RODONU-740446 format. One record per atom (N, C-alpha, C): atom name; x, y, z. Coordinates in steps of 0.02 Angstrom, whole numbers, plus 32768, in hexadecimal, padded with zeros to 4 digits. Layout:
! RODONU-740446
('CA' (X Y Z))
...
***
This chain:
! RODONU-740446
('N' (D479 A40B A703))
('CA' (D49F A402 A739))
('C' (D4B4 A446 A75B))
('N' (D4B6 A44B A799))
('CA' (D4C6 A489 A7B9))
('C' (D50F A495 A7B9))
('N' (D522 A4DA A7AE))
('CA' (D563 A4EC A7AC))
('C' (D57D A4FC A7EF))
('N' (D5BE A4FA A7FC))
('CA' (D5D9 A507 A838))
('C' (D5E6 A54F A83A))
('N' (D5D9 A56F A87B))
('CA' (D5E5 A5B6 A881))
('C' (D618 A5B7 A8B9))
('N' (D647 A5E9 A8B1))
('CA' (D679 A5EF A8E4))
('C' (D65F A61F A917))
('N' (D65E A609 A958))
('CA' (D64F A631 A98E))
('C' (D688 A65C A9AB))
('N' (D679 A69D A9B8))
('CA' (D6AA A6C5 A9D3))
('C' (D69E A6CB AA1E))
('N' (D6D3 A6C5 AA45))
('CA' (D6D3 A6C8 AA8A))
('C' (D6ED A70B AAA0))
('N' (D6CE A72C AAD2))
('CA' (D6E4 A76B AAEE))
('C' (D729 A765 AB05))
('N' (D756 A79B AAF8))
('CA' (D79B A79F AB0F))
('C' (D79E A7BB AB4E))
('N' (D7D7 A7A9 AB70))
('CA' (D7E4 A7CC ABB1))
('C' (D7E6 A816 ABAD))
('N' (D7C1 A838 ABDC))
('CA' (D7C8 A884 ABDD))
('C' (D791 A8A3 ABB2))
('N' (D765 A877 AB90))
('CA' (D732 A895 AB6C))
('C' (D6F6 A8A6 AB98))
('N' (D6CD A8D6 AB87))
('CA' (D691 A8E4 ABB0))
('C' (D653 A8D3 AB86))
('N' (D61F A8BB ABA8))
('CA' (D5E3 A8B1 AB86))
('C' (D5C6 A8F5 AB6C))
('N' (D59E A8F1 AB33))
('CA' (D57F A92B AB19))
('C' (D550 A93F AB45))
('N' (D551 A986 AB4D))
('CA' (D523 A9A2 AB7B))
('C' (D4DB A9B0 AB58))
('N' (D4AB A993 AB77))
('CA' (D465 A99A AB5F))
('C' (D43F A9BD AB93))
('N' (D42B A9F9 AB83))
('CA' (D406 AA1C ABB1))
('C' (D3BA AA16 ABA7))
('N' (D39A AA09 ABDC))
('CA' (D34F A9FC ABD6))
('C' (D32C AA43 ABD4))
('N' (D2EF AA47 ABBE))
('CA' (D2CC AA81 ABC6))
('C' (D2C8 AAA5 AC09))
('N' (D2C7 AA77 AC3E))
('CA' (D2C6 AA8B AC85))
('C' (D30B AAAF AC94))
('N' (D342 AA91 AC78))
('CA' (D382 AAB1 AC82))
('C' (D388 AAF9 AC63))
('N' (D36E AAF9 AC2D))
('CA' (D36B AB3A AC0A))
('C' (D340 AB71 AC2B))
('N' (D30C AB58 AC47))
('CA' (D2DB AB86 AC6C))
('C' (D2FE ABA2 ACAA))
('N' (D31F AB73 ACCB))
('CA' (D33E AB81 AD0E))
('C' (D379 ABB5 AD02))
('N' (D39F ABA9 ACCA))
('CA' (D3DC ABD5 ACBD))
('C' (D3C2 AC16 AC9A))
('N' (D386 AC1E AC85))
('CA' (D36D AC57 AC68))
('C' (D37C AC60 AC1E))
('N' (D38D AC28 ABFD))
('CA' (D39D AC2A ABB7))
('C' (D369 AC0F AB8A))
('N' (D333 AC01 ABA8))
('CA' (D2F8 ABE6 AB85))
('C' (D2E0 AC15 AB52))
('N' (D2CE ABFC AB17))
('CA' (D2B8 AC26 AAE0))
('C' (D26B AC39 AAF5))
('N' (D265 AC7B AAF5))
('CA' (D222 AC97 AAFD))
('C' (D201 ACAF AABE))
('N' (D1C7 ACA0 AAB9))
('CA' (D1A1 ACB9 AA7B))
('C' (D18F AD03 AA8C))
('N' (D1A3 AD2D AA5F))
('CA' (D195 AD73 AA68))
('C' (D15E AD8A AA36))
('N' (D141 AD5B AA13))
('CA' (D111 AD6E A9DD))
('C' (D0CD AD75 AA01))
('N' (D0AB ADA5 A9EC))
('CA' (D062 ADA9 AA00))
('C' (D038 AD8D A9C9))
('N' (D04F AD6A A99A))
('CA' (D025 AD51 A964))
('C' (D001 AD14 A982))
('N' (CFCA AD04 A95F))
('CA' (CFA9 ACC7 A979))
('C' (CF8B ACA3 A937))
('N' (CF8C AC64 A93A))
('CA' (CF71 AC3E A8FC))
('C' (CF2A AC51 A8F3))
('N' (CF16 AC4A A8B0))
('CA' (CED5 AC53 A89F))
('C' (CEC3 AC24 A860))
('N' (CE85 AC1C A855))
('CA' (CE6F ABF4 A818))
('C' (CE36 AC14 A7F7))
('N' (CE30 AC05 A7BA))
('CA' (CDF7 AC1A A790))
('C' (CDF1 ABF1 A753))
('N' (CDBA ABEA A739))
('CA' (CDB5 ABC2 A6FB))
('C' (CDC2 ABED A6B8))
('N' (CDE1 ABCC A68A))
('CA' (CDF6 ABEE A64E))
('C' (CDF6 ABBA A612))
('N' (CDE6 ABD3 A5D5))
('CA' (CDE7 ABA9 A59F))
('C' (CE26 AB85 A596))
('N' (CE25 AB40 A592))
('CA' (CE65 AB1C A587))
('C' (CE95 AB31 A551))
('N' (CE70 AB41 A516))
('CA' (CE9C AB54 A4D9))
('C' (CEBD AB95 A4E8))
('N' (CE9E ABC5 A50B))
('CA' (CEC0 AC07 A51C))
('C' (CEF6 ABF9 A54F))
('N' (CEEC ABD1 A57C))
('CA' (CF1F ABBE A5B3))
('C' (CF5E ABA0 A58C))
('N' (CF51 AB73 A55D))
('CA' (CF8C AB54 A541))
('C' (CFB4 AB89 A519))
('N' (CF92 ABB5 A4F8))
('CA' (CFB4 ABEA A4D2))
('C' (CFD6 AC16 A4FD))
('N' (CFB7 AC29 A530))
('CA' (CFD0 AC5B A562))
('C' (D00F AC40 A584))
('N' (D00B AC00 A597))
('CA' (D042 ABDF A5B8))
('C' (D07B ABD8 A586))
('N' (D072 ABC3 A547))
('CA' (D0A8 ABBE A516))
('C' (D0C9 AC07 A50F))
('N' (D0A1 AC34 A50A))
('CA' (D0C2 AC7A A500))
('C' (D0E9 AC8D A53E))
('N' (D0D1 AC7F A577))
('CA' (D0FB AC8D A5B4))
('C' (D13B AC6A A5B9))
('N' (D139 AC27 A5A1))
('CA' (D175 AC00 A5A3))
('C' (D1A4 AC1A A56C))
('N' (D18C AC30 A530))
('CA' (D1B2 AC48 A4FC))
('C' (D1DA AC89 A50D))
('N' (D1B1 ACB1 A53B))
('CA' (D1D2 ACF4 A554))
('C' (D1FA ACE6 A594))
('N' (D1F2 ACAD A5B0))
('CA' (D21C AC9C A5EC))
('C' (D203 ACC3 A62C))
('N' (D1BE ACCC A62A))
('CA' (D19D ACED A666))
('C' (D16D ACC3 A683))
('N' (D167 ACC5 A6C9))
('CA' (D136 AC9B A6ED))
('C' (D0ED ACB8 A6D5))
('N' (D0BD AC86 A6D2))
('CA' (D07A AC9C A6C1))
('C' (D05D ACCA A6F5))
('N' (D06F ACBF A732))
('CA' (D04D ACE8 A769))
('C' (D063 AD31 A762))
('N' (D0A6 AD3D A750))
('CA' (D0BE AD82 A74B))
('C' (D09C ADA1 A712))
('N' (D090 AD7F A6D8))
('CA' (D06E AD9F A69B))
('C' (D025 ADAF A6AF))
('N' (D008 AD81 A6D2))
('CA' (CFBF AD8D A6E5))
('C' (CFBA ADC8 A713))
('N' (CFE8 ADCD A743))
('CA' (CFEC AE0A A770))
('C' (CFF3 AE4A A74D))
('N' (D026 AE48 A71E))
('CA' (D02D AE88 A6F1))
('C' (CFF5 AE9A A6C9))
('N' (CFCF AE68 A6AB))
('CA' (CF92 AE76 A689))
('C' (CF5A AE8D A6B5))
('N' (CF53 AE72 A6F0))
('CA' (CF20 AE89 A721))
('C' (CF2F AED5 A738))
('N' (CF6F AEE3 A744))
('CA' (CF7F AF26 A753))
('C' (CF6F AF57 A718))
('N' (CF7C AF3F A6DB))
('CA' (CF6B AF6C A6A0))
('C' (CF1D AF77 A69F))
('N' (CEFF AF40 A6A6))
('CA' (CEAF AF46 A6A5))
('C' (CE97 AF70 A6D9))
('N' (CEB2 AF6A A718))
('CA' (CE9C AF9C A74F))
('C' (CEAC AFE2 A740))
('N' (CEE4 AFEC A727))
('CA' (CEFC B036 A71D))
('C' (CED7 B057 A6E3))
('N' (CEBD B030 A6B5))
('CA' (CE9B B04C A679))
('C' (CE4B B05A A684))
('N' (CE36 B04B A6BF))
('CA' (CDEF B053 A6D0))
('C' (CDC2 B06F A698))
***
């Protein structure tokens, strides 16, 4: 059997919540702009290595992408 829920009615003098649309944000100049020059990429990797790598990143509280970038920079600098 359904339970009764008490409905609340707006009181005098209250204002509706302001919900800005993305267009409103764009017009007002408060739109969030992506400043990153990063782009998504994909490659194939052994699933077992991926599982271990992902677990290690989670354990250290670091995003996988930042760890991969760091390793790539180390690899490039060690020519």
